C-alpha positions as CSV (number, residue, x, y, z in Angstrom):
1,X,211.1,132.2,140.8
2,X,208.5,131.8,143.4
3,X,206.2,134.3,141.7
4,X,206.5,132.5,138.4
5,X,205.6,129.2,140.0
6,X,202.8,130.8,141.9
7,X,201.5,132.5,138.7
8,X,201.8,129.3,136.7
9,X,200.0,127.4,139.5
10,X,197.2,130.0,139.6
11,X,196.9,130.0,135.9
12,X,196.8,126.2,135.9
13,X,194.1,126.2,138.5
14,X,192.2,128.9,136.6
15,X,192.4,127.0,133.4
16,X,191.3,123.8,135.2
17,X,188.4,125.7,136.8
18,X,187.4,127.3,133.5
19,X,187.4,123.9,131.8
20,X,185.1,122.6,134.5
21,X,182.9,125.7,134.2
22,X,182.8,125.3,130.4
23,X,182.1,121.5,130.9
24,X,179.3,122.2,133.3
25,X,177.9,124.9,131.0
26,X,178.1,122.6,128.0
27,X,176.3,119.9,130.1
28,X,173.6,122.4,131.0
29,X,173.3,123.6,127.4
30,X,173.1,119.9,126.2
31,X,170.4,119.2,128.9
32,X,168.4,122.3,127.9
33,X,168.7,121.4,124.3
34,X,167.5,117.8,125.0
35,X,164.6,119.2,127.0
36,X,163.7,121.6,124.2
37,X,163.9,118.8,121.6
38,X,161.7,116.7,123.9
39,X,159.2,119.6,124.2
40,X,159.3,120.2,120.4
41,X,158.7,116.5,119.8
42,X,155.7,116.4,122.2
43,X,154.3,119.6,120.6
44,X,154.7,118.1,117.2
45,X,153.1,114.9,118.3
46,X,150.2,116.8,119.8
47,X,149.8,118.9,116.7
48,X,149.8,115.8,114.5
49,X,147.3,114.2,116.8
50,X,145.1,117.3,116.6
51,X,145.4,117.4,112.8
52,X,144.5,113.6,112.6
53,X,141.5,114.1,114.9
54,X,140.3,117.0,112.8
55,X,140.8,115.1,109.6
56,X,138.9,112.1,111.0
57,X,136.1,114.3,112.2
58,X,135.9,116.0,108.8
59,X,135.9,112.6,107.1
60,X,133.2,111.3,109.3
61,X,131.1,114.5,108.8
62,X,131.5,114.3,105.1
63,X,130.5,110.6,105.1
64,X,127.5,111.3,107.2
65,X,126.5,114.2,104.9
66,X,127.0,111.9,101.8
67,X,124.8,109.2,103.4
68,X,122.2,111.7,104.3
69,X,122.2,113.1,100.8
70,X,122.0,109.6,99.3
71,X,119.0,108.9,101.5
72,X,117.4,112.2,100.4
73,X,118.0,111.4,96.7
74,X,116.6,107.9,97.2
75,X,113.5,109.2,99.0
76,X,112.9,111.8,96.2
77,X,113.2,109.0,93.6
78,X,110.8,106.8,95.5
79,X,108.4,109.8,95.9
80,X,108.6,110.5,92.2
81,X,107.9,106.8,91.4
82,X,104.9,106.8,93.8
83,X,103.6,110.1,92.4
84,X,104.0,108.8,88.8
85,X,102.1,105.7,89.7
86,X,99.3,107.7,91.3
87,X,99.2,110.1,88.4
88,X,99.0,107.2,86.1
89,X,96.0,105.8,88.1
90,X,94.4,109.3,88.1
91,X,94.8,109.6,84.3
92,X,93.2,106.2,83.9
93,X,90.1,107.5,85.8
94,X,89.2,109.5,82.7
95,X,88.3,106.3,80.9
96,X,86.5,104.7,83.8
97,X,83.2,106.3,82.9
98,X,82.8,103.7,80.1
99,X,83.1,100.7,82.4
100,X,80.2,98.8,83.7
101,X,81.6,98.9,87.3
102,X,81.6,102.7,87.2
103,X,78.0,102.8,86.1
104,X,77.0,100.4,88.8
105,X,79.0,102.4,91.4
106,X,77.4,105.6,90.3
107,X,73.8,104.3,90.4
108,X,74.3,102.6,93.8
109,X,76.2,105.5,95.4
110,X,73.6,108.1,94.2
111,X,70.7,105.9,95.3
112,X,72.3,105.5,98.8
113,X,73.0,109.2,99.1
114,X,69.4,110.1,98.1
115,X,68.0,107.6,100.7
116,X,70.3,109.0,103.4
117,X,69.4,112.7,102.7
118,X,65.7,112.1,102.4
119,X,63.3,114.6,100.9
120,X,63.8,115.5,97.3
121,X,67.6,116.2,97.0
122,X,69.4,117.6,94.0
123,X,72.0,115.5,92.2
124,X,74.8,117.3,90.4
125,X,76.4,115.2,87.6
126,X,78.2,115.6,84.3
127,X,76.2,115.2,81.1
128,X,77.5,111.7,80.4
129,X,76.6,110.6,83.9
130,X,73.1,112.0,83.7
131,X,72.4,109.5,80.9
132,X,73.7,106.7,83.2
133,X,71.4,107.7,86.1
134,X,68.4,108.3,83.8
135,X,65.3,109.9,85.3
136,X,65.2,109.9,89.1
137,X,61.8,110.0,90.6
138,X,62.7,111.2,94.0
139,X,65.5,113.7,93.2
140,X,66.3,116.5,90.8
141,X,69.2,116.2,88.4
142,X,71.5,119.1,87.4
143,X,74.1,118.5,84.7
144,X,76.5,121.2,85.9
145,X,79.3,119.0,87.3
146,X,82.7,118.9,85.6
147,X,85.5,116.6,86.3
148,X,86.4,113.0,86.0
149,X,83.0,111.7,87.1
150,X,80.8,110.9,90.1
151,X,78.1,113.0,91.6
152,X,77.4,115.7,94.2
153,X,74.2,115.1,96.1
154,X,72.7,117.9,98.3
155,X,69.5,118.5,100.2
156,X,66.9,120.8,98.7
157,X,68.2,123.8,100.8
158,X,71.8,123.0,100.0
159,X,72.7,122.7,103.7
160,X,74.1,119.1,103.5
161,X,76.2,117.6,100.7
162,X,77.4,114.2,100.0
163,X,80.4,114.4,97.7
164,X,80.8,111.3,95.4
165,X,83.1,112.9,92.8
166,X,85.9,110.7,91.7
167,X,88.5,113.4,92.5
168,X,87.2,113.7,96.1
169,X,87.1,109.9,96.6
170,X,90.6,109.7,95.1
171,X,91.9,112.4,97.5
172,X,90.3,110.7,100.5
173,X,92.1,107.5,99.7
174,X,95.3,109.0,98.5
175,X,97.3,108.2,101.6
176,X,96.2,104.5,101.7
177,X,96.9,104.3,97.9
178,X,100.3,105.8,98.5
179,X,101.1,103.2,101.1
180,X,99.8,100.5,98.8
181,X,101.8,101.8,95.8
182,X,104.9,102.0,98.0
183,X,104.4,98.4,99.1
184,X,104.1,97.2,95.6
185,X,106.9,99.2,94.2
186,X,109.5,98.8,97.0
187,X,108.3,95.8,99.0
């Protein structure tokens, strides 16, 4: 009976030891499982944070693009309004030849240009404007100018010209007129 007692004692100890080993292994597995779950949660949190940052960046980028596009469209609309205003003014210049102010401007401008150039300059005008100027005693007149009106006064040899055409005067003042139109249209 001694062997049976010894065997049963050894078997009992082995079972007790195996239970402790299994318990320790289960504790290690549970600890490893918690660590993995913790890692998984931090990875998931980092991924969500990254996704949220990307979404926020994309949203901000799209908002910035939309604002920029809105400014571009507004600037184009303002430019169209200013251009239409200036074109309207330019088209009204066609009727200006009939006004007394234009006739006075033409006579005075041509007289000043003739005085400035000296000698016997040549004045280029349109047919209608030749009638306004009449006969000039100290300058020749050529009715070869086309356009909205005004005159081109040049020295006898053609080396110096004074351009008094309405188109040229309009182009010279275009920038200041654009600013003025902008101020009146948009404050």
